[in-house]
PAGU-933404 format. One record per residue (C-alpha): residue in three letters; z, y, x. Coordinates in nm, 2 decimals. Example, Ala and Ser with C-alpha at 12.3 -4.5 7.8 and 13.67 -1.06 7.14 Angstrom:
! PAGU-933404
+-------+--------+--------+--------+
! vexfi !     zz !     yy !     xx !
+-------+--------+--------+--------+
!   Ala !   0.78 !  -0.45 !   1.23 !
!   Ser !   0.71 !  -0.11 !   1.37 !
+-------+--------+--------+--------+
***
This chain:
! PAGU-933404
+-------+--------+--------+--------+
! vexfi !     zz !     yy !     xx !
+-------+--------+--------+--------+
!   Met !   0.00 !   0.01 !  -0.01 !
!   Lys !  -0.09 !   0.34 !   0.15 !
!   Ile !   0.24 !   0.51 !   0.06 !
!   Asn !   0.42 !   0.29 !   0.32 !
!   Gln !   0.16 !   0.27 !   0.58 !
!   Asn !   0.36 !   0.50 !   0.82 !
!   Thr !   0.71 !   0.40 !   0.70 !
!   Arg !   0.98 !   0.21 !   0.88 !
!   Ile !   1.31 !   0.13 !   0.73 !
!   Ile !   1.62 !   0.05 !   0.96 !
!   Gly !   1.89 !  -0.15 !   0.83 !
!   Gln !   2.21 !  -0.30 !   1.00 !
!   Lys !   2.04 !  -0.64 !   1.06 !
!   Val !   1.67 !  -0.59 !   1.01 !
!   Ile !   1.38 !  -0.34 !   1.05 !
!   Leu !   1.11 !  -0.32 !   0.80 !
!   Val !   0.77 !  -0.21 !   0.93 !
!   Pro !   0.42 !  -0.19 !   0.76 !
!   Tyr !   0.20 !  -0.50 !   0.79 !
!   Arg !  -0.05 !  -0.40 !   1.06 !
!   Lys !  -0.33 !  -0.56 !   1.26 !
!   His !  -0.12 !  -0.65 !   1.55 !
!   His !   0.10 !  -0.86 !   1.34 !
!   Val !  -0.17 !  -1.07 !   1.19 !
!   Ala !  -0.21 !  -1.34 !   1.47 !
!   Lys !   0.15 !  -1.44 !   1.44 !
!   Tyr !   0.16 !  -1.42 !   1.06 !
!   His !  -0.15 !  -1.65 !   1.06 !
!   Glu !   0.06 !  -1.90 !   1.27 !
!   Trp !   0.34 !  -1.88 !   1.00 !
!   Met !   0.10 !  -1.95 !   0.73 !
!   Ser !  -0.04 !  -2.25 !   0.89 !
!   Val !   0.29 !  -2.44 !   0.84 !
!   Arg !   0.28 !  -2.66 !   0.55 !
!   Glu !   0.66 !  -2.59 !   0.46 !
!   Ile !   0.58 !  -2.22 !   0.44 !
!   Gln !   0.26 !  -2.27 !   0.23 !
!   Glu !   0.48 !  -2.49 !  -0.01 !
!   Leu !   0.76 !  -2.23 !  -0.03 !
!   Thr !   0.52 !  -1.95 !  -0.09 !
!   Ala !   0.27 !  -2.14 !  -0.30 !
!   Ser !  -0.01 !  -2.01 !  -0.06 !
!   Glu !  -0.34 !  -2.16 !   0.04 !
!   Pro !  -0.42 !  -2.16 !   0.41 !
!   Leu !  -0.67 !  -1.89 !   0.53 !
!   Ser !  -0.88 !  -1.86 !   0.84 !
!   Leu !  -0.78 !  -1.60 !   1.10 !
!   Glu !  -1.07 !  -1.39 !   1.00 !
!   Glu !  -0.96 !  -1.41 !   0.62 !
!   Glu !  -0.61 !  -1.32 !   0.73 !
!   Tyr !  -0.73 !  -0.99 !   0.88 !
!   Glu !  -0.93 !  -0.92 !   0.56 !
!   Met !  -0.62 !  -0.97 !   0.37 !
!   Gln !  -0.42 !  -0.74 !   0.58 !
!   Ala !  -0.67 !  -0.46 !   0.54 !
!   Lys !  -0.68 !  -0.52 !   0.16 !
!   Trp !  -0.30 !  -0.51 !   0.13 !
!   Gln !  -0.26 !  -0.20 !   0.33 !
!   Asn !  -0.50 !  -0.02 !   0.08 !
!   Asp !  -0.37 !  -0.19 !  -0.24 !
!   Ser !  -0.24 !   0.04 !  -0.50 !
!   Asp !   0.00 !  -0.23 !  -0.65 !
!   Lys !   0.14 !  -0.41 !  -0.34 !
!   Leu !   0.40 !  -0.30 !  -0.10 !
!   Thr !   0.43 !  -0.52 !   0.22 !
!   Phe !   0.67 !  -0.49 !   0.51 !
!   Ile !   0.71 !  -0.72 !   0.81 !
!   Val !   1.07 !  -0.81 !   0.87 !
!   Leu !   1.20 !  -0.76 !   1.23 !
!   Arg !   1.53 !  -0.89 !   1.36 !
!   Lys !   1.70 !  -0.57 !   1.47 !
!   Asp !   1.89 !  -0.72 !   1.76 !
!   Leu !   1.58 !  -0.89 !   1.91 !
!   Phe !   1.38 !  -0.56 !   1.87 !
!   Asp !   1.66 !  -0.35 !   2.04 !
!   Ala !   1.70 !  -0.62 !   2.32 !
!   Ser !   1.34 !  -0.65 !   2.42 !
!   Asn !   1.25 !  -0.53 !   2.77 !
!   Ser !   0.90 !  -0.45 !   2.67 !
!   Ala !   0.78 !  -0.09 !   2.68 !
!   Asp !   0.51 !  -0.16 !   2.42 !
!   Ile !   0.63 !  -0.10 !   2.06 !
!   Gln !   0.37 !  -0.35 !   1.92 !
!   Thr !   0.49 !  -0.62 !   2.16 !
!   Lys !   0.85 !  -0.55 !   2.06 !
!   Glu !   0.75 !  -0.59 !   1.71 !
!   Ile !   0.57 !  -0.91 !   1.76 !
!   Glu !   0.86 !  -1.06 !   1.95 !
!   Ser !   1.12 !  -0.98 !   1.68 !
!   Met !   0.91 !  -1.07 !   1.38 !
!   Ile !   1.10 !  -1.32 !   1.14 !
!   Gly !   0.92 !  -1.28 !   0.80 !
!   Asp !   0.80 !  -1.05 !   0.54 !
!   Val !   0.90 !  -0.88 !   0.21 !
!   Asn !   0.67 !  -0.78 !  -0.07 !
!   Cys !   0.67 !  -0.60 !  -0.41 !
!   Phe !   0.39 !  -0.64 !  -0.65 !
!   Ile !   0.39 !  -0.37 !  -0.93 !
!   Ser !   0.25 !  -0.46 !  -1.26 !
!   Val !   0.28 !  -0.36 !  -1.63 !
!   Asp !   0.51 !  -0.57 !  -1.83 !
!   Phe !   0.30 !  -0.78 !  -2.07 !
!   Asp !   0.56 !  -0.76 !  -2.33 !
!   Glu !   0.62 !  -0.38 !  -2.30 !
!   Glu !   0.32 !  -0.17 !  -2.21 !
!   Asn !   0.54 !   0.13 !  -2.08 !
!   Lys !   0.75 !  -0.09 !  -1.87 !
!   Tyr !   0.66 !  -0.16 !  -1.51 !
!   Leu !   0.78 !  -0.47 !  -1.32 !
!   Gly !   0.83 !  -0.50 !  -0.94 !
!   Glu !   0.80 !  -0.87 !  -0.84 !
!   Leu !   0.98 !  -0.93 !  -0.52 !
!   Glu !   0.89 !  -1.19 !  -0.26 !
!   Ile !   1.09 !  -1.27 !   0.05 !
!   Met !   1.00 !  -1.50 !   0.34 !
!   Ile !   1.21 !  -1.59 !   0.64 !
!   Val !   1.02 !  -1.83 !   0.84 !
!   Asp !   1.24 !  -2.00 !   1.09 !
!   Lys !   1.52 !  -2.21 !   0.94 !
!   Asn !   1.74 !  -2.09 !   1.22 !
!   Asn !   1.71 !  -1.73 !   1.08 !
!   Arg !   1.79 !  -1.83 !   0.72 !
!   Gly !   2.14 !  -1.79 !   0.57 !
!   Leu !   2.24 !  -1.51 !   0.81 !
!   Gly !   2.18 !  -1.21 !   0.59 !
!   Tyr !   1.83 !  -1.11 !   0.70 !
!   Gly !   1.66 !  -1.20 !   0.37 !
!   Ser !   1.92 !  -1.04 !   0.15 !
!   Glu !   1.93 !  -0.72 !   0.35 !
!   Ser !   1.53 !  -0.70 !   0.33 !
!   Ile !   1.54 !  -0.73 !  -0.04 !
!   Arg !   1.81 !  -0.46 !  -0.07 !
!   Leu !   1.61 !  -0.23 !   0.15 !
!   Met !   1.29 !  -0.30 !  -0.05 !
!   Ile !   1.46 !  -0.23 !  -0.38 !
!   Asn !   1.62 !   0.09 !  -0.25 !
!   Tyr !   1.28 !   0.21 !  -0.12 !
!   Cys !   1.11 !   0.14 !  -0.45 !
!   Thr !   1.38 !   0.30 !  -0.67 !
!   Ser !   1.41 !   0.60 !  -0.43 !
!   Leu !   1.07 !   0.69 !  -0.32 !
!   Leu !   0.82 !   0.52 !  -0.58 !
!   Ser !   0.77 !   0.78 !  -0.87 !
!   Glu !   0.43 !   0.67 !  -1.00 !
!   Pro !   0.43 !   0.42 !  -1.14 !
!   Lys !   0.82 !   0.40 !  -1.18 !
!   Ile !   0.96 !   0.04 !  -1.17 !
!   Asn !   1.19 !  -0.04 !  -1.46 !
!   Glu !   1.29 !  -0.40 !  -1.36 !
!   Phe !   1.27 !  -0.63 !  -1.06 !
!   Val !   1.18 !  -0.99 !  -1.10 !
!   Val !   1.16 !  -1.29 !  -0.86 !
!   Lys !   0.99 !  -1.63 !  -0.93 !
!   Ile !   1.13 !  -1.91 !  -0.72 !
!   Thr !   1.01 !  -2.27 !  -0.68 !
!   Glu !   1.25 !  -2.51 !  -0.84 !
!   Gly !   1.47 !  -2.68 !  -0.58 !
!   Asn !   1.49 !  -2.37 !  -0.35 !
!   Glu !   1.86 !  -2.34 !  -0.43 !
!   Ala !   1.93 !  -2.12 !  -0.12 !
!   Ser !   1.68 !  -1.85 !  -0.25 !
!   Val !   1.82 !  -1.88 !  -0.61 !
!   Lys !   2.18 !  -1.84 !  -0.48 !
!   Met !   2.08 !  -1.53 !  -0.27 !
!   Phe !   1.91 !  -1.34 !  -0.56 !
!   Lys !   2.21 !  -1.43 !  -0.80 !
!   Lys !   2.45 !  -1.29 !  -0.55 !
!   Leu !   2.25 !  -0.97 !  -0.55 !
!   Gly !   2.29 !  -0.96 !  -0.92 !
!   Phe !   1.97 !  -1.10 !  -1.05 !
!   Gln !   2.01 !  -1.32 !  -1.37 !
!   Phe !   1.82 !  -1.61 !  -1.50 !
!   Ser !   1.52 !  -1.51 !  -1.73 !
!   Lys !   1.31 !  -1.82 !  -1.79 !
!   Lys !   1.17 !  -2.13 !  -1.66 !
!   Ile !   0.80 !  -2.15 !  -1.58 !
!   Ser !   0.73 !  -2.52 !  -1.61 !
!   Ala !   0.35 !  -2.49 !  -1.53 !
!   Phe !   0.42 !  -2.37 !  -1.19 !
!   Asn !   0.76 !  -2.55 !  -1.13 !
!   Gln !   0.94 !  -2.21 !  -1.10 !
!   Ile !   1.23 !  -2.02 !  -1.25 !
!   Glu !   1.23 !  -1.65 !  -1.31 !
!   Leu !   1.53 !  -1.42 !  -1.22 !
!   Lys !   1.55 !  -1.05 !  -1.32 !
!   Ile !   1.75 !  -0.74 !  -1.27 !
!   Asn !   1.72 !  -0.40 !  -1.43 !
!   Val !   1.68 !  -0.09 !  -1.21 !
!   Asp !   1.98 !   0.07 !  -1.36 !
!   Gln !   2.19 !  -0.23 !  -1.25 !
!   Cys !   2.05 !  -0.21 !  -0.89 !
!   Leu !   2.17 !   0.15 !  -0.88 !
!   Glu !   2.51 !   0.06 !  -1.02 !
!   Leu !   2.54 !  -0.22 !  -0.75 !
!   Ser !   2.44 !   0.02 !  -0.47 !
!   Leu !   2.23 !  -0.27 !  -0.33 !
!   Ala !   2.14 !  -0.10 !   0.00 !
!   Lys !   2.38 !   0.09 !   0.22 !
!   Asn !   2.37 !   0.23 !   0.58 !
!   Phe !   2.00 !   0.24 !   0.63 !
!   Phe !   1.74 !   0.50 !   0.76 !
!   Ile !   1.39 !   0.56 !   0.65 !
!   Asp !   1.14 !   0.68 !   0.90 !
!   Ser !   0.84 !   0.82 !   0.72 !
!   Asn !   0.65 !   0.91 !   1.03 !
!   Tyr !   0.62 !   0.58 !   1.21 !
!   Leu !   0.30 !   0.60 !   1.40 !
!   Ile !   0.20 !   0.35 !   1.68 !
+-------+--------+--------+--------+
***
């Protein structure tokens, strides 16, 4: 999405940066892993197709994508090159798809997705902080369209992800049997009441 193409969000454990060309090769490696394909319900793409997808996402009007960096790895890197530091500390991505609610035309939904690739990086708070930061970014800086509700669709059996979102305040909405998924939702007003993101900094002039 163009609105976040020069935006970096710095949290306590993670840094969110826009998905750029230099991230694509490593992202492609991730998406070649069968477990990741199954967890994200994704089909494998060629490297060329992955570059095309990155360019498309960057210009989409309805999708926000950030690459998730481990802040400690980024800060500890000895490289003087920012792109190299980002690649070394990449651990996943977080997305928000914006769409009109089929049931209420004047209502906008933000469908969230989080991927933490390496099992060794799961369960340590990187995913939950990434979701908190994305929610805060959307509620604070997106005014057109303004999201009314956030939703997640999780593959049944992914108990760790369900537990994480419920801990953030998301509640069961429905079961999507055709895709073997369950849907959880949270209203934006609830997000604001819960103060889901604290101690972060938004850099809107992140040019590398």
